[in-house]
N, C-alpha and C positions, 0 to 999 in steps of 0.2 A: 178219389185221390187225384185223378187226372184233372178234374174240374178245378180242384183247389190249386193245383200247380199252375194251370193256365191263368187263373185269377191272380195269383201271386206274381206271375210273370208280367201281366198287364199293369199291376200296381207298381212294380219295380220300374217298368219302362216309362210310365207316367211320371214317377218320382224323378227318374234320371233326366227327363226332358225339362222338368221344372227346375231341377238343380242346375243344369247347364245354363238355362235362361237366366237364373238368378246370378250365377257367377259372371256371365257376360255383361249383365247390367251393372254389377259392381265394378268390373274392370272398366267398362265404358264411362261410368261416373267418375272413377279415379282420373282417367285421362282427360275428361272434360274439365275437371278441376284444375289439372296441370295446365291445360291450354288457356283457361281463364286467367290463371295467375300470370302466365307469360304475357297475355294480352294486356294486363294491367301494369306490367313492369315499367313502361314509360311514365305512366301516371305516378307511380310510387317515386320514381327518380325526381320528377318535377316537384312533387310535394316536399321531398327532403331538401331540394335546392332552395325552396322558399324559406324553410326553417333555417338553413345554413346562411342565407342572405340576411336573415334577421338576427343571426348570432344566437339562435335558440337551440343550444346543444341538448338541453333536457327534452325538448320536443322531438329531436332527432332520435335520442335514445329510446323514448317511449314508442316511437313509430317503428323503429327497428325491432324492438321486442315484439310488437304486434305482428310484424311481417314474419318474424322467426316462428312464432306460434302458428300462424296461418300456413306457412310453407311446410311445417312438420306434418300437417294433415295430408299433404299431397306428394311428399317427397318419395321418390323411388328408392327404397332402402336396401333392396335385395337384388343382386344380379348373379343368378346362378349359372348362366351360360345357356339356359333353355328358356325361350320366349314364353311358352305357356306357363311354366313353373313361376317365372317372374311375375306374370300378370296375376295369377291366382294368389300367390303369396303376398304380393304388395297390396292387392285390394283387400285381402283378409287382415293384413297387418293394420291397414288404415281403419277397418271396421273394429278390430280389437282395441286399438288405441282410443277410438271414440267411446268405448265402453270402459275406459280406464283399466285396461289389461296390459300388463308389461309383457312384451314379446321379445324373445331372444332367438335369433336365427343364425345358423351357420350352414349354408347350403351351397353346394358346388356340383354342377352336372357338366363335366368337361367333355362328354362324348355325345354323339347323336343317339338318342334312345330308340330302341326297337319298338317299344310299346307306343300305342297311339296317344295323341294329345287328349282325346276324349277320355281314355282310361286314366291318364295322369290327372286330368281335371277333376274327375269323379273322386279319385283317391284323396288328393290334397284338399279339395273342397269339403268333403265329408269330415276328414280328420280335423280340419281347422274349425269347422262349424261345431263339432262335438266338443272340442277343447274350449271354445268361446262360451258355449252354453254351460259347461261345467264350472267355468271360472266365475260366472255371474253370481253363483251362490256364496262366494267368498267376499269378505270386506275388500274394498278397493286396494288397500296396501298389501294384500296377500295374493292378488291375482297375478298369475304368471303362466306363460306358455313357452316351452322350449322346443325348438325344431332343429333337427340335424339331417342333412342330406348329402350324400357323397357316393362315389363308386367304391365298392369293395371288390377288388379284382374285376370280374366281369358282371357284377350284380349292382343294381341301384339299391342303396340302403336309405330308408326313410324312417325317422324316429320322431314321434310327437309325444311330449310329456306335458301334462297340466296338473296343477295343484287342485285338490278337491276338498270339500267340506264334509264328506261322508265317511272318512276313514277308509279302511280296506273294504272294497266292494265285494258283494257276494255273487257267486256264480250259480246260474240255473241251467242245467243241461249243457254245461260247457261254455255258456255265454254269460257275460256280466250283465246284471240286472240294470235296467234303465228306467228313469222317470220321465223321459222325453216323449214317449208315445210312439205311434205307428211310424212316422217319418224317420225317426232315429233308427228304428229297427230295420227299415228298408235300406237306409244308408249303409248300415253294417253289412247287411246281406249283399248289397251291391259291391262293396269293397271285397268281401270274402270271395264272391264269384269271380271278380277280376283277377285276384291273386291266384285263385285255383286255376283259372284258364291260362294264365301266364306261367304256370309252374313255379310260382313264387312261394315265399314263406311268410307267415304272419304270426305275431305273438302279441297278446294283450296281457299286461301285468298290472295288478293293483297292489300297491304297498300303502302303508299308512300315510295318508295325506297326498298321494300322487298316483296318477294313472298314466301308463306308458303304452303306446302302440309301436311296435317295430315291424318293418316290412323289408324283405329282400326280393328283388325281381330280376331274374336273369336277363341280360341284354345281348347275349350272343346265341 
């Protein structure tokens, strides 16, 4: 039993390092795209000046449409008040949009959190990855992830809801079954261990067509 526990701890530690590395790469890529767009800003202006000088309003319209589409892929759409939450959420939103998933976010963190940025990164990253994975089984026009974050008195409240194609999920031993394999299971274990260590509350609920995770974490 002790050997199994040590082996699981090593697996979780390795998974956590891989997860953090993945999140930082995604965030770095998002900001690289933003810097690249800003670098090209002058060239875009010069191009449109040429179109304007030629009186080609249709070309200007097409070019603006292309720029609007391009900018949507790098736009920072969420400002929670917490730098780590902003970085993770915006990078995952960009990833979800690239997979044709509609994301609705209402997130506010008006206070300095007691929990570490590492814990926040693991929780948000895992929840978002799970929601993206589940959404991919749906037709593009049905893919949706809804996120809500705010303070409820002295506790940080986090809610993730995604639509599913499997109806109401079955539980085994108090846990919802998954088809995503070992890494998904380690991600859930990691979230559960963080919530337990921080004396928080976690609820997973599956209703027909939707899966919701709710978390409360004391900040005092």
